Backbone as CSV, one residue per row, in Angstrom:
resi,resn,N_x,N_y,N_z,CA_x,CA_y,CA_z,C_x,C_y,C_z
1,MET,-48.571,-129.311,334.740,-48.559,-127.898,334.442,-48.166,-127.644,332.988
2,THR,-47.384,-128.521,332.399,-46.947,-128.293,331.024,-47.883,-128.921,330.002
3,ASP,-48.887,-129.694,330.440,-49.774,-130.360,329.495,-50.541,-129.402,328.583
4,PRO,-51.099,-128.287,329.089,-51.793,-127.377,328.156,-50.864,-126.803,327.096
5,PHE,-49.617,-126.524,327.454,-48.674,-125.993,326.472,-48.330,-127.048,325.424
6,PHE,-48.214,-128.304,325.871,-47.931,-129.389,324.939,-49.111,-129.618,324.005
7,ALA,-50.317,-129.583,324.541,-51.502,-129.796,323.717,-51.670,-128.662,322.713
8,ASP,-51.368,-127.432,323.108,-51.454,-126.316,322.172,-50.449,-126.458,321.045
9,SER,-49.272,-126.961,321.356,-48.268,-127.118,320.310,-48.660,-128.218,319.332
10,LEU,-49.437,-129.200,319.790,-49.886,-130.238,318.868,-50.886,-129.706,317.850
11,GLY,-51.598,-128.658,318.209,-52.551,-128.068,317.275,-51.872,-127.429,316.076
12,PHE,-50.620,-127.054,316.216,-49.897,-126.386,315.140,-48.965,-127.330,314.384
13,THR,-48.997,-128.609,314.699,-48.080,-129.533,314.038,-48.546,-129.822,312.612
14,ARG,-47.597,-130.153,311.768,-47.896,-130.510,310.380,-47.738,-132.014,310.160
15,SER,-47.399,-132.724,311.207,-47.176,-134.157,311.077,-48.513,-134.888,311.050
16,LYS,-48.770,-135.594,309.977,-50.017,-136.341,309.847,-50.057,-137.493,310.839
17,LEU,-48.922,-138.085,311.133,-48.849,-139.182,312.087,-49.307,-138.737,313.470
18,LEU,-48.833,-137.583,313.926,-49.241,-137.079,315.233,-50.710,-136.698,315.254
19,GLU,-51.197,-136.092,314.183,-52.614,-135.728,314.123,-53.497,-136.955,314.229
20,VAL,-53.205,-137.984,313.460,-54.013,-139.198,313.459,-53.882,-139.926,314.789
21,TYR,-52.660,-140.043,315.304,-52.442,-140.756,316.564,-53.187,-140.095,317.715
22,TYR,-53.039,-138.782,317.872,-53.681,-138.116,318.993,-55.190,-138.030,318.817
23,PHE,-55.670,-137.934,317.586,-57.116,-137.973,317.364,-57.677,-139.321,317.782
24,ARG,-57.027,-140.401,317.378,-57.491,-141.741,317.763,-57.367,-141.972,319.257
25,MET,-56.306,-141.450,319.871,-56.121,-141.623,321.302,-57.240,-140.917,322.070
26,TRP,-57.534,-139.662,321.734,-58.589,-138.929,322.435,-59.955,-139.524,322.145
27,LEU,-60.190,-139.948,320.915,-61.471,-140.561,320.571,-61.676,-141.857,321.339
28,SER,-60.642,-142.688,321.423,-60.778,-143.945,322.174,-60.946,-143.679,323.660
29,LEU,-60.309,-142.648,324.186,-60.474,-142.289,325.592,-61.912,-141.845,325.877
30,ILE,-62.473,-141.036,325.012,-63.841,-140.551,325.197,-64.845,-141.681,325.038
31,VAL,-64.668,-142.527,324.025,-65.604,-143.635,323.805,-65.525,-144.644,324.943
32,SER,-64.326,-144.969,325.392,-64.221,-145.939,326.483,-64.782,-145.366,327.781
33,GLY,-64.589,-144.092,328.040,-65.178,-143.471,329.220,-66.694,-143.456,329.159
34,ALA,-67.242,-143.166,327.992,-68.696,-143.162,327.838,-69.268,-144.560,328.000
35,LEU,-68.597,-145.562,327.428,-69.081,-146.936,327.574,-69.023,-147.395,329.025
36,HIS,-67.964,-147.044,329.732,-67.875,-147.429,331.133,-68.960,-146.742,331.957
37,GLY,-69.195,-145.475,331.693,-70.180,-144.738,332.472,-71.614,-145.087,332.142
38,LEU,-71.891,-145.410,330.883,-73.271,-145.648,330.459,-73.654,-147.114,330.374
39,VAL,-72.674,-148.008,330.229,-72.992,-149.430,330.074,-72.389,-150.263,331.201
40,PHE,-71.077,-150.242,331.330,-70.412,-151.151,332.261,-70.770,-150.876,333.718
41,LEU,-70.685,-149.632,334.136,-70.954,-149.297,335.535,-72.389,-149.602,335.954
42,PRO,-73.423,-149.222,335.192,-74.779,-149.592,335.605,-75.012,-151.102,335.643
43,VAL,-74.452,-151.826,334.691,-74.621,-153.287,334.693,-73.906,-153.897,335.884
44,ALA,-72.690,-153.461,336.154,-71.945,-154.000,337.291,-72.641,-153.682,338.609
45,LEU,-73.162,-152.477,338.750,-73.856,-152.127,339.982,-75.174,-152.862,340.127
46,SER,-75.848,-153.140,339.015,-77.103,-153.891,339.118,-76.844,-155.345,339.494
47,LEU,-75.690,-155.874,339.130,-75.371,-157.265,339.472,-74.768,-157.393,340.862
48,TRP,-73.847,-156.499,341.219,-73.101,-156.648,342.460,-73.255,-155.474,343.420
49,GLY,-74.168,-154.568,343.164,-74.251,-153.353,343.959,-75.078,-153.448,345.216
50,GLY,-75.755,-154.534,345.437,-76.595,-154.639,346.618,-77.986,-154.102,346.348
51,GLN,-78.787,-154.053,347.408,-80.169,-153.632,347.236,-80.357,-152.132,347.302
52,GLY,-79.508,-151.432,347.967,-79.702,-150.003,348.127,-80.675,-149.740,349.258
53,SER,-81.174,-148.533,349.333,-82.124,-148.210,350.391,-83.210,-147.304,349.844
54,LEU,-84.393,-147.434,350.403,-85.506,-146.565,350.040,-85.831,-145.689,351.236
55,SER,-86.029,-144.426,351.005,-86.333,-143.530,352.105,-87.834,-143.473,352.389
56,PHE,-88.643,-144.080,351.544,-90.086,-144.104,351.756,-90.597,-145.502,351.419
57,PRO,-91.662,-145.927,352.057,-92.178,-147.272,351.771,-92.813,-147.333,350.385
58,ARG,-92.753,-148.500,349.791,-93.354,-148.669,348.477,-94.871,-148.645,348.587
59,ARG,-95.507,-148.016,347.637,-96.954,-147.910,347.630,-97.542,-149.145,346.966
60,GLN,-98.540,-149.714,347.579,-99.203,-150.884,347.027,-100.388,-150.425,346.185
61,PHE,-100.416,-150.820,344.920,-101.518,-150.485,344.041,-102.507,-151.638,344.028
62,PRO,-103.789,-151.332,343.955,-104.782,-152.419,343.908,-104.702,-153.152,342.581
63,SER,-104.921,-154.437,342.608,-104.896,-155.216,341.373,-106.341,-155.363,340.889
64,PHE,-106.522,-155.120,339.630,-107.838,-155.220,339.021,-107.912,-156.501,338.226
65,LYS,-108.575,-157.474,338.787,-108.722,-158.747,338.099,-110.167,-158.886,337.647
66,SER,-110.362,-159.363,336.432,-111.730,-159.521,335.945,-112.138,-160.961,335.873
């Protein structure tokens, strides 16, 4: 409940150390979340996620051999 008040107070700080630290912390949190969601999770699920299920049968296309 107090986190929004704490975050608002950080916006008014004059300390360069706090500005740089919290900027790097939030940036690393966002980048690591994006990497996990866009890279790690799809790769892990493709390796260990199983086959899944199809609700419709696969359509067979004719092969054109010359």
